[in-house]
Each structure stands twice: as C-alpha cells, then as structure tokens.
N, C-alpha and C positions, 0 to 999 in steps of 0.2 A: 830820232827821240826829239820830243818837243822840249822847250825849256821848262814847262810845267811838270813833264814826265820826269825830268832830271833833277827838279828840285825834290818831287815827292820820293823818288828813289834815294836821293841824299839824306833827307828827314827820315827815310827808312832805315838807312843803315846807323844815323847817328842815336835814333831812338834803341835800336838792338844793343849798339854799342854801351849806350847808357843803361840799358837794362843788365847787360852784362857786368858793367861796373858797378851797380847797386845790389849786386847778390848778396851783400851783407858785410860789414866792417865794423871796427870797435869805434870808428866815428860816426856811425848812424844816428841820427837824432829821430825820435818817434814823435809825429803829431797825431794827435786825437782826430777821427773822423766823426763829424756829427751832421746831423739834418738840423735845420733852423726854422722853427716854429714860427708863425706870423707875429707871435706875441713876443717873440726874442727867446724864449726857452730853447735851449741846447737839447736835441734828442740823441741817443746812442744810436749808431749804425752798428750792426754785427752781421757775422757769418755764423748761419744756422746750419747744421748738419743733419742728416736722414733722421737721426733720434731726438732732434730737438735741442741738442748741446749747442752752447752759445759761445762765439769766437770773437775776439777782438778783430777791428779792422782799422789799420792805420796806414797813414802817409809815411814814409820813409826817406828822409832827408841823408844824402851820403855825402860825406866831405863839403859840406856846405852848399850843395847844389841846390838852390832854390828854385830852378827855371822848371824842371819837369820831374816831379818826385813819383816814385811807384806807390802803388796803392796794394796793400796785402792785406790777407787774412792770417792772422797768426793762430795757429791751430797745432798745440804741443810746441815742439822745436822748430816746425816747417813755417815758412811764411810763403804762403799760397798766392798766385797771381790774381787780381781781380779784373776781370775784364766784362766787355759786351759780347754775347754770345749772338751767333747767326739764328735768326727768327723770323718769322712772318707775323709775329704780333704786332698789335697797335703801337705798344710800346718795346724799347729794346730790353730785354734782359740783362741785367747786372748779375755776376755770379763769380763766385770764387772757383778756382780748379786746383784739385788735389793732383799730386804726382802721379796718380792711377787712373786720372779722368774723372773721379768723383766729383760731383757738382754740389757746391754749397751755396745756399740762397743768400742774397744781402738783403736785410731789413733794417729799417728803423723801427724802434722800440720804444714807444710814448710812454710814459711812466703810469698813465691810467691803465695801461695793458694794450694788447693786441700787437699785430706785426703791421708794418706799412712796406709796400712794395717799394724798392729804389729800382729805378728804371732811366733809361735813355728816352728823354721826351720830345726831343727836337733836335733839329741840326742845320747849321749854318756853315757850308762849305765842309771842311776837315773836322769841325769841332761840333761835338754832340753834348748837349745839355743833359746832366744827371740830376736827378730829382727824387725826393719821397714823394710818395702820392698818398694824399690823406684820405682818410674815409670818405669824405664828401668830394673828392678828385681835385683838390687844389694840389698844387706843385711845391714843395718846399725845397729850398736851397739846399745843397749839400757841400759841406765845406772841411778842410784839413785846418786845425788849430794848433800852433805851436806850442811848446811849453810856456813861450814869453807872451803869448797871446796874439800873435800874427796869424792872419787868416788868408787862406788861398782858397780858388775856386776847384772842384772837381769836375774834370770834364772828360768825355771820351773824345779820342783822337783817331781820326782816320789817316792811314797813310796812304792808301789806294783808294780814292773816293769813288771809283767806279766799278770796285769788286765788292761784293756782298762779304766775300770771307777774304779777312787779311792774313790770316795764318791758321795753322792749327797748334794749340797748346796741350800738350799731354793727351793728344787724341781728339782734341774738343774743337770744333769749328769756332774761330774768334771773328765777330764783325769789327771791333774797335778795341784800341787799348784805352786804359784808364790811367790818367795822371793828375796829381795835383799841381797847379799851378798859379802863379801870381794873377790876383783880382784884374779883370779888366770892364771897364764900361760898355756896355751894348744895350741896343734898344731893340 
C-alpha cells in the first residue's frame, strides 16, 4: 500500500467516524446553506421532493467542529444525507437521499422564481466545486453561513479519487460526500 493509499484510507475512516459522531446531538448548531448571486444576494438552497414539497438544506456543526460539517436535508424529523451521485452527466448531480433510497433534488430558489440546479462542476484532486448554475450558465458559489455570519465553502470530497463509486447510501451509488469547510483561496 502506498503512502497516498494509506492517507486516503485514513481520511475515509476519519470521515466515517465524523459522520457517526454527527448523527445529531443537543449541541448541534444549524448553519444556513445559500447560493451567492454575483450581486451579493443570498439565494435559498432547498431539497425538493417528488411532489414539489420544499425542505431545508443545512450544514450541521456538532460539538464546535468547524472543519468538516455534514450537509443535510431536513425532511420532517429526519436529517437526510446530501451527496454527489454517480452519473455520466456533464455536471455531477447533488441530491439528498431518503432512508428508503428516495432521491430529493437540491435546487437554488431565486426570489424571481424558478429552480436552479446545484451540481458538482469541477474537480481538483479530491475536492469538487459545488455551484448553483444560473439560467445563463454562470456558476454561483454555494456557502454555509453560521448564525453569527461566519461563512464556509460547501465542497464535494472524494476519499477514493480513482473510484467512481465511493459508497452506497440507502442503496444509492454515491460519487462523493458533501461537507462545509473553512474557506480557502484557490485560483
């Protein structure tokens, strides 16, 4: 096993343990998930069920952990995982996955109406850029915003970059996990 393989497997175990530890506690802090319009306006990001019902999408801070926060769709009393699914599409589909494998669309909902896709649009190593795609094809950032106004990036994370399928979640093939993390500058 190469050093890179060992590091990736270690990251895999750490993320799985982090996911188990963040299943929900009284100390959870809920961060808003928003797309950022180029004029600075914040656009709601929501999960849409097959009947058109609209559900919150949030970042979950557990026990003060700000390094990798889970992104969840809040549907009733459930916190559904939000993941990038395996696909051959040009842009990678971002979806919430119900306990029975039901898929919920993740969309940005601009105030003038309509629904904008939220997708993985590019990749650098193990990190996938998550963006809302405007009607004219521009990419808008997707961010997590704390109740105090702190901002984190929302990114896809590949634990096994050479594999298309990372895992199955409730029977659904997952390409990458989605987390909120501190912002970093990149070009």
